[in-house]
C-alpha positions in Angstrom: 96.7 87.5 87.9 96.8 88.9 91.4 94.4 87.5 94.0 92.4 90.3 95.4 92.8 90.6 99.1 90.3 92.3 101.5 91.1 95.3 103.6 87.6 96.0 104.5 86.2 96.3 108.0 82.4 96.1 108.1 80.4 98.7 110.1 81.0 98.0 113.8 80.1 99.6 117.1 83.6 99.0 118.3 85.3 102.4 118.7 88.7 100.9 117.9 87.4 99.9 114.5 85.7 103.2 113.6 88.7 104.6 111.8 88.8 101.5 109.5 85.1 101.6 108.9 85.5 105.2 107.6 87.8 103.9 104.8 84.9 102.0 103.1 81.7 103.3 104.6 80.1 106.7 105.3 78.1 106.9 108.5 74.7 108.6 107.8 72.8 110.8 110.2 69.7 110.9 108.0 67.7 108.5 105.9 68.4 109.4 102.2 65.7 107.2 100.7 63.5 110.0 99.4 66.5 111.9 98.0 67.6 108.7 96.1 64.1 108.2 94.8 63.8 111.9 93.6 67.3 112.0 92.0 66.8 108.6 90.2 63.4 109.6 88.9 64.8 112.8 87.5 67.4 110.8 85.5 64.8 108.2 84.4 62.5 111.0 83.1 65.5 112.4 81.0 66.2 108.9 79.6 62.5 108.2 78.7 62.2 111.6 77.0 65.4 111.1 75.0 64.6 107.7 73.4 61.8 105.4 72.6 64.1 102.4 72.5 64.5 102.1 76.3 61.8 102.8 78.9 62.7 102.7 82.5 59.8 102.6 84.9 59.7 105.5 87.5 60.3 104.6 91.1 56.9 104.8 92.9 55.8 103.9 96.4 57.3 103.8 99.9 60.7 102.4 100.5 63.1 101.7 103.4 66.8 101.3 103.9 68.5 98.1 102.9 69.7 96.0 105.8 72.9 94.2 106.8 72.9 90.5 107.8 75.3 87.5 107.6 75.3 84.0 106.2 77.5 81.4 107.8 80.1 79.8 105.6 79.8 76.3 106.8 82.4 75.1 104.3 85.2 77.2 105.8 87.1 76.7 109.0 85.7 78.6 111.9 82.3 79.1 110.1 82.9 82.8 109.4 80.0 85.0 108.5 79.6 86.3 104.9 78.2 89.9 105.3 75.3 90.6 102.9 73.4 93.8 102.4 69.9 93.2 101.2 68.7 96.1 99.0 65.3 94.6 98.4 63.3 97.3 100.3 65.4 100.2 98.9 64.2 102.6 96.1 67.0 101.7 93.8 66.6 97.9 93.9 64.2 97.6 91.0 66.3 100.1 89.0 69.5 98.1 89.6 67.7 94.9 88.4 66.6 96.7 85.3 70.2 98.0 84.6 71.6 94.5 85.2 69.3 93.1 82.5 70.1 95.9 80.0 73.9 95.7 80.5 74.5 91.9 80.8 74.7 91.4 77.0 77.7 93.8 77.0 79.8 91.8 79.5 83.0 90.4 78.0 82.0 86.8 78.0 85.1 85.2 76.4 86.1 83.5 79.7 82.9 83.8 81.7 80.8 80.8 82.6 77.2 80.5 83.7 78.1 77.8 86.3 81.0 75.8 87.5 79.6 72.7 85.7 80.3 74.4 82.4 84.0 74.2 83.0 83.7 70.4 83.4 81.8 70.2 80.2 84.4 72.3 78.3 87.4 70.2 79.4 85.7 66.9 78.9 87.1 66.5 75.4 90.5 67.9 76.2 93.6 65.7 76.6 93.8 64.3 80.1 97.4 65.4 80.7 98.4 68.4 82.8 96.9 70.0 85.9 93.4 71.2 86.6 93.2 73.8 89.3 90.6 76.1 90.9 91.6 79.6 92.2 89.4 81.8 94.3 89.5 85.6 94.0 89.4 86.6 97.7 86.6 89.0 98.6 86.0 90.1 95.0 82.7 91.9 95.5 83.7 94.2 98.3 87.0 95.0 96.6 85.6 96.0 93.2 86.6 99.6 92.5 83.3 101.2 91.6 84.4 104.2 89.6 87.0 102.2 87.7 84.4 99.5 86.9 81.8 102.1 85.8 84.5 103.4 83.4 85.0 99.9 82.1 81.3 99.6 81.5 81.1 102.9 79.7 84.0 102.0 77.5 82.4 98.7 76.6 78.9 100.1 76.0 79.8 103.3 74.1 83.2 103.0 72.6 83.6 99.3 71.6 83.0 99.1 67.8 81.9 95.4 68.2 78.9 96.2 70.4 75.5 97.5 69.4 74.7 101.2 69.7 73.4 102.1 73.2 70.3 104.4 73.4 70.7 105.7 77.0 72.7 109.0 77.2 76.2 108.5 78.6 75.8 110.9 81.5 72.5 109.4 82.5 73.7 105.9 82.6 76.8 106.9 84.6 74.5 108.7 87.1 72.2 105.7 87.5 75.1 103.3 88.1 76.4 105.6 90.7 73.0 105.8 92.4 72.6 102.1 92.5 76.1 101.4 94.0 77.6 104.3 96.0 74.1 105.5 97.0 72.9 102.3 98.5 72.2 103.0 102.2 71.6 100.3 104.7 71.1 99.8 108.4 72.7 97.5 110.9 70.9 95.4 113.6 71.7 98.3 116.0 69.9 100.8 113.7 73.0 102.6 112.5 72.9 103.9 108.9 75.7 103.6 106.4 76.4 103.8 102.7 79.3 102.3 100.9 82.2 104.4 99.5 83.5 101.6 97.3 83.0 97.9 96.6 79.8 96.1 95.7 78.1 94.3 98.6 76.7 90.8 98.3 73.0 91.4 97.9 73.2 94.1 95.2 71.5 93.2 91.9 74.6 94.7 90.2 77.1 92.6 92.1 77.6 89.8 89.6 77.5 92.3 86.7 80.2 94.5 88.1 82.3 91.4 89.1 82.1 90.1 85.5 82.9 93.4 83.9 85.9 93.9 86.2 87.2 90.3 85.9 86.8 90.6 82.1 88.9 93.7 81.9 91.7 92.2 84.1 91.7 89.0 82.0 91.9 90.9 78.7 94.9 92.9 80.0 96.7 89.9 81.6 96.4 87.6 78.6 97.8 90.2 76.2 100.9 90.4 78.3 101.5 86.8 79.4 101.1 83.2 78.2 97.6 81.9 78.0 96.9 78.7 80.0 95.8 75.6 78.0 92.3 76.3 79.3 91.0 79.2 81.4 87.5 80.3 82.5 85.8 81.9 85.5 82.5 81.8 87.2 82.1 85.1 89.1 85.0 84.8 91.6 86.0 81.2 91.0 88.7 80.7 88.4 89.3 77.3 86.6 92.4 76.5 84.7 94.0 73.6 82.9 97.8 74.0 82.7 100.9 71.9 82.1 102.9 72.7 85.3 102.4 74.0 88.8 104.5 77.0 87.9 101.8 78.2 85.6 99.2 78.0 88.4 101.5 80.0 90.7 102.0 82.6 88.0 98.3 83.1 87.6 97.8 83.2 91.3 100.3 86.1 91.6 
């Protein structure tokens, strides 16, 4: 499995970085909050009229842009900042949380853990020989391809014969996922406005969901083409393996 590497440059006022910023973010000249609210409510009304099995609450009230801030990574050399986009004040925040709850049961959970402690519990009864290793998928969230991951979700929800029937119309679900990811505007501390072109920022209610769907799809593909480790599991972007040789760890890392 390839480690994902970051090529993202977060929104900056440095003119030399502007070209790189445009690769991942779109600079906004207007506040699209009301547009997002209107478009989301239109789709929500369509869904609520089409089925009694799912009811999505309409978006009501006043909202603001999300905002960019950073948390210091005290466990890493140089104490770099982890950029986070809080979407709490945005109109699509509650909708994203609702979609996360609806879609979580459809995540491929064969290798997914709820915490790193689960891996220790799982290997407790395994033979003590071999190597236990931890691999980190670098900058997973901001490198998740949104359109590709939405396609993965759609395949899983609507086309997998092992999953329960889904009551939200396909086109409506796709539109809502798009609204909650690519139409997630935020402001910087300087008041500049952006929205992401790709990747899911830390702070999105759909971040872990998209990460698990994407990781699950990669794992299913990789382990149909290569040897499976003695033990393998992941918790979001942390991968835990038990193998017999260092070569196996290196093969997974690549």
